[in-house]
N, C-alpha and C positions, 0 to 999 in steps of 0.2 A: 402469465406473470413472468417478469424478467428473472433469469437465473442470477443468483448472487455468488460471485466468484472472488477469490483472493489469490493474487500472485505475489510471492514475497521471496526475495533472496535471503538466505539464512546461512550462518556459519555452521560448521559440523558440530559445534558445541551449543547451538540453539539461539544465537543472537542475530538480530536483524540490523543492529547498529552497535558501534563500540561505545565506551563510556565517554562522558563529558562532551556531549553534542553542543555545538556553538555555531555562530555565524562563520567562523574560520574553519571548523570541522563539522559540516552538517551531518556526516555519518558517524561522528565520534572519533576519538583518538585511536590510533592503531591502524589496523588493516580494513577499516570499514569500506573504503573505496573498492577493495579487492572483491567484495561480495558481488559487485555488479560488473566485474571485468568480462564475464561471459557475454554480456549484452553489447559491449563496445569493442572488445578485442576479437571476438568470433561471432559477429552477428549473422553471417550466412549459415554457420553450422547450427544456429539456434533460431532460424527464421520462423518456424512454426510457433515457438513459444512467444517470441517477440510480437508476432502477428496476433496471437491470442490475447496478449496483454493490451494491445492497442485497439482491440475490436469492441471494447465496451461502449455502451451508449451513454453512460454516466459513471462518475467515480465518487467515492466517499473516502475522506482522509481525516486524520486527527490534526489538531492545530500544530503539534510538534513537527509533523511532516511538512506542513505548509511553511513553517519558519521558526526561527529561534526566539521570537518576541513573546514575552510573558506579560500577564496583566493587560492593561489597556493597549489597544492596537497602536502601532507605529504606522500611520496611514501611508507612509512612503513604501513600506515593505509590500512587495507584490509576488512573493514566492522565490524559490531558488532557481528557477528555470529560465530567467530572462523574459523578454517581451512575447515570445511564442512558446509556451509550455507544450510538452509533448502529448497533452491529453486530447485536444481538439474536440471537447465535449464539456458538458457541465460538470463541475466538481463541487461537492458539498463538504465543507470543512466544519468539523465539530469544534465548538468553542463555547466558552462561558461569557464571551464579550461580543455583543452585537457589532456588526460592521456591514456597510452597504456592499453589494456585489462588486467584484473587480473583473471587468472585461479585459481580456487579453487578445492578442493576434491569433489567428488560426482557429477560432471557434471555441476557445477555452473561456469559461466564466467561472470564477470562484465565488460560490455562494456560501454564506456563513450561517450555521444552524446552531441555535442555542438550546433547542428542546430535546436533545439527546439522540441516541443511535437509531431508535425507531423512526423518529421524525425525519432524520437525514436519509434513511433507507427509503421511506415513503416518497420523499421528494425526488430522490435519484431514480426510483422505479418509474415515476410519472414522466421524468425527462428522458429515460432510456428507451421507452417504447418496448419493441420486441427484442432489443439487444440486451446483452448482459449488463449488470451493475457490478463494478469492481470495487472492492474494499482494498485500498492501497496500503494503508499503514498509518502510523507506525505500529509498533508492537502492542501498545496499550489499546489502540483502536481495534486491531485484529482480534486481540484477546477478548474484548467486550463482545464482538460479534460471534466469536466461537462460543463463549460462555452462554450467550443468549440463544444459541441454536439457529442463527440466522444465515449461516453460510451453506450454500449448496455444494461448493467445490473449493478445496484448498490446494493450491498449486505451489509446492515448495521447490525452490531452485537452490540446491545445496552446494555452496562453494567450498572448495578444500582450504578453508581458512579457519583458524582458531582464534577467537577474539578474547576469551577469558573473562570478559565482563561487558556490561552494556545493557541494551534493551532486549529482554529475553522473550521469545515466542513461548506461549503456553504458560507464562507466569500467572499464578492465581487461577488457572483454568483446570478444572477437574471433570472427570466423568464424560469426556468426549470420546466417543467410539468412532474410529476412522477406518474406512474401508479403502484399501489401495485400488485405484482405477487404472493407473498406468505408471510406467517408469522408463526413463531413458537416460543413458550416460553420454556426455559430450566431453570435450577435452578440458574444460574449465568449470564444469558444473554437472550435477545430476538432477534431472527434473523428475519429480514424483507428484502425481495427482492423487489426492484423497477425497473421498465423499464422506462427510460426516453423517453417521447414522443417527436418526432421531428416535 
């Protein structure tokens, strides 16, 4: 069975996005973009972590990560990433509103799942084969998978940024026992891998 992993950039005060996310500010107001500076400003220094993120055979994300649209779908909206998203694999988007799959260049297809986190994970595992399934975010989606005990590995990429408000990791999640597996510091980030104990 595929390993279920989660890679997420997080501020030192525990936020994965700033407040007031919108089409103009997809990561929220403030320094949300700085959370991911390590991936774009120092990619060679963080090659192993970037390669691990992109090695998944399928991805799961929440609707908020896919886009700012609420309620009924704006069928023109195809994600934040342009015509060739970085996933190059099936992506299963959690939503309450059905939508036909959206095929993109480079092998990414966004599939919309209305039956909850278990159904999305089952479909992602079937698509991933022997490769890992990655739960991408946002915070509410990651927190649901943590609370349900469905993550095998949580990989935090802690940026030296203080956001003060926004979407908080671990909000509403209690009783999670984490075993630290590894840690490594780089110039713009500290990478820590945890294994949730069950």
